[in-house]
C-alpha positions in Angstrom: 0.7 -27.9 -0.2 2.0 -29.4 3.1 3.1 -32.9 1.7 5.2 -33.8 -1.2 3.4 -34.1 -4.5 3.4 -37.6 -6.0 5.8 -38.4 -8.8 2.8 -38.9 -11.1 1.6 -35.4 -10.3 5.1 -34.0 -10.9 5.3 -35.8 -14.2 1.9 -34.4 -15.4 3.0 -31.0 -14.2 6.3 -31.3 -16.2 4.5 -32.4 -19.4 1.9 -29.6 -19.1 -1.0 -32.0 -18.6 -4.4 -30.5 -19.2 -5.9 -32.4 -16.3 -3.8 -30.4 -13.8 -5.9 -27.4 -12.7 -4.4 -23.9 -11.9 -4.7 -24.3 -8.1 -2.7 -27.5 -8.2 -0.1 -26.0 -10.5 0.3 -23.1 -8.1 0.7 -25.5 -5.1 3.3 -27.6 -6.9 5.3 -24.6 -7.9 5.2 -23.2 -4.4 6.4 -26.5 -3.1 9.2 -26.9 -5.6 10.7 -23.6 -4.6 11.5 -24.9 -1.1 12.0 -28.7 -1.8 15.2 -29.8 -3.4 14.1 -33.5 -3.4 11.0 -32.7 -5.5 13.0 -30.6 -7.8 15.2 -33.6 -8.5 12.1 -35.6 -9.2 11.0 -32.9 -11.6 14.4 -33.0 -13.4 13.9 -36.7 -14.1 10.3 -36.2 -15.3 11.3 -33.7 -18.0 11.5 -35.4 -21.4 15.0 -35.8 -22.9 14.5 -33.3 -25.7 13.5 -30.5 -23.3 16.4 -31.4 -21.0 18.9 -31.2 -23.8 17.5 -27.8 -24.8 17.8 -26.5 -21.3 21.3 -27.8 -21.0 22.3 -26.0 -24.3 20.7 -22.8 -23.2 22.6 -23.0 -19.8 25.9 -23.7 -21.6 25.4 -20.8 -24.0 24.6 -18.4 -21.1 27.6 -19.5 -19.1 29.9 -19.1 -22.1 28.5 -15.6 -22.8 28.9 -14.5 -19.3 32.5 -15.8 -19.2 33.5 -14.1 -22.5 31.6 -10.9 -21.9 32.8 -7.8 -20.0 32.8 -7.8 -16.2 30.0 -6.0 -14.3 30.4 -2.3 -14.3 31.5 -0.8 -11.0 29.0 1.5 -9.6 30.3 4.8 -8.3 28.8 6.0 -5.1 27.6 9.5 -5.5 27.8 11.9 -2.5 24.5 13.7 -2.1 23.9 16.8 -0.2 20.2 16.8 -0.8 20.3 20.1 -2.6 18.7 20.2 -5.9 21.4 20.6 -8.5 19.8 23.5 -10.3 19.5 25.5 -7.0 23.2 25.6 -6.1 24.3 27.8 -9.0 21.5 30.2 -8.3 22.5 30.4 -4.6 26.1 31.1 -5.4 25.2 33.7 -7.9 22.8 35.5 -5.6 25.3 35.5 -2.7 28.0 36.7 -5.0 25.8 39.6 -6.2 24.9 40.6 -2.7 28.5 40.6 -1.4 29.8 42.3 -4.5 27.4 45.1 -3.8 28.5 45.2 -0.2 32.2 45.4 -1.2 31.5 48.2 -3.6 29.5 50.1 -1.0 32.3 49.6 1.5 34.9 50.8 -0.9 32.8 53.8 -1.9 31.7 54.9 1.6 34.9 54.1 3.6 33.7 56.3 6.5 30.7 54.0 7.2 30.8 50.7 9.0 31.7 47.7 7.0 28.6 46.5 5.1 30.4 43.2 4.4 30.6 42.4 8.1 27.0 43.7 8.7 25.6 41.4 6.0 27.8 38.3 6.5 25.8 36.9 9.5 22.5 36.8 7.5 24.0 36.0 4.1 23.4 32.2 4.4 19.9 32.5 5.8 17.9 33.1 2.6 19.8 30.3 0.8 19.1 27.9 3.7 15.4 28.7 3.5 15.5 28.5 -0.3 16.8 24.9 -0.5 13.8 23.8 1.6 11.3 25.6 -0.5 8.8 23.6 -2.5 8.9 26.2 -5.2 12.6 25.8 -5.9 12.9 22.0 -5.3 11.7 20.0 -8.3 11.6 16.8 -6.2 10.0 18.4 -3.1 7.0 16.0 -3.1 9.4 13.0 -3.2 11.7 14.3 -0.5 8.8 15.3 1.8 7.4 11.7 1.6 10.7 9.9 2.4 11.5 8.6 5.9 14.8 10.5 5.9 13.1 13.8 5.5 13.9 16.1 8.4 17.1 16.8 10.2 19.5 14.5 8.2 18.3 15.9 4.9 18.2 19.5 6.2 21.8 19.2 7.5 23.0 18.0 4.2 21.3 20.8 2.4 22.6 23.3 4.8 26.2 22.0 4.2 25.6 22.4 0.5 24.5 26.1 1.1 27.6 26.8 3.2 29.9 25.2 0.6 28.3 27.6 -2.0 28.2 30.8 0.2 31.3 30.6 2.4 33.8 31.0 -0.5 31.9 34.1 -1.6 32.1 35.5 1.9 35.8 34.6 2.1 36.5 36.5 -1.1 34.6 39.5 0.1 36.3 39.4 3.5 39.7 39.1 1.8 39.0 42.0 -0.5 38.0 44.3 2.3 40.8 43.1 4.7 38.6 41.6 7.4 39.6 38.7 9.7 38.0 35.4 8.8 36.5 35.0 12.3 34.7 38.4 12.1 32.5 37.1 9.3 32.6 33.3 9.6 31.6 32.8 13.2 28.5 35.2 13.0 27.5 33.4 9.8 27.7 30.0 11.4 25.9 31.3 14.5 23.0 32.6 12.5 22.8 29.5 10.5 22.6 27.3 13.6 20.1 29.7 15.1 17.9 29.4 12.0 17.9 25.6 12.2 17.2 25.6 15.9 14.4 28.1 15.6 13.2 26.2 12.5 12.3 23.3 14.8 9.6 25.5 16.2 8.3 27.7 13.4 9.8 26.2 10.3 13.1 27.0 8.6 11.7 29.5 6.1 10.0 31.6 8.8 13.0 31.3 11.1 15.4 32.6 8.4 13.1 35.5 7.5 12.5 36.5 11.2 16.2 36.5 12.0 17.2 38.3 8.8 14.6 41.0 9.4 15.5 41.3 13.1 19.2 41.7 12.4 18.6 44.2 9.6 16.3 46.3 11.7 18.1 46.0 15.0 21.8 46.1 13.9 22.4 46.9 10.2 20.2 50.0 10.0 21.3 51.5 13.3 24.9 50.9 12.6 24.8 52.6 9.2 22.8 55.5 10.7 25.1 55.9 13.6 28.3 55.4 11.6 29.8 52.8 14.0 30.2 49.1 13.8 28.4 47.3 16.7 30.3 45.6 19.4 28.9 42.2 18.4 31.0 42.4 15.2 34.3 43.3 16.8 37.2 41.0 17.8 36.0 40.8 21.4 32.8 39.2 20.4 34.4 36.1 18.7 34.3 33.9 21.9 30.6 34.8 22.3 29.8 33.8 18.7 31.6 30.5 19.1 29.8 29.6 22.3 26.4 30.7 20.8 27.0 28.5 17.7 27.9 25.5 19.8 24.9 26.0 22.1 22.4 26.4 19.3 23.8 23.3 17.5 23.4 21.3 20.7 19.8 22.5 21.0 19.0 21.5 17.5 20.5 18.0 18.0 18.7 17.5 21.3 15.3 18.4 19.8 15.9 16.2 16.8 16.7 13.2 19.1 13.7 13.8 21.5 11.0 14.6 18.9 12.1 13.3 15.5 8.5 13.1 14.1 7.5 16.6 15.2 10.8 17.8 13.7 10.1 16.2 10.4 6.7 17.7 10.2 8.1 21.2 11.0 10.7 21.0 8.3 8.1 20.0 5.7 
């Protein structure tokens, strides 16, 4: 309806006249939503009894709102994107692994530190697990949301580190190792998993790096009875630079190819 309805039409509409067809009712209502002048005409067209009823209802609602409690304040919940039921499992699994490593190191003191050998790859399986459709009860929903991809994966990775790093800290403290010797390699491998995950997927990247490290470093170190140079104090600057470079690679790829990155993470 491009013109104002006539006062007679508004009056018939207000009284529910049977001669007003559905199309006309729809047109009048659409016009009333945007026209204050016609709404004033409608107010005058309503019979006194209906107007009094509406006034009483409005007064009762206003009194109830005034006397009632104020609106509840909503608390903003910080979300990491990690399914709540997965985090306890991750912490338990990491604790079991590092407990076995500590016991092994205490029992076989002549062998290289198993805590340091396993610390770099300790976060990898949990990082892959939080992006697994088998462990995420809301995987179908998260995979379909626009924010799926790097932002969600970074929040989930942060959740994994919050669960795993304290376990590594206790294991490192119990065996007397410096924080940097286990923390920087763990962060470096985590960043490497995310960067490689932009190409082959996070789960495949985590598995490939864990297997490569175990076969190329852990097994030879235990067989040779000597800790590799990449886990000594002199290697700390190299781990720090590697972590920064891999993080930068991840961010650059995420900025240049966000859609491809999202599909890879799915």
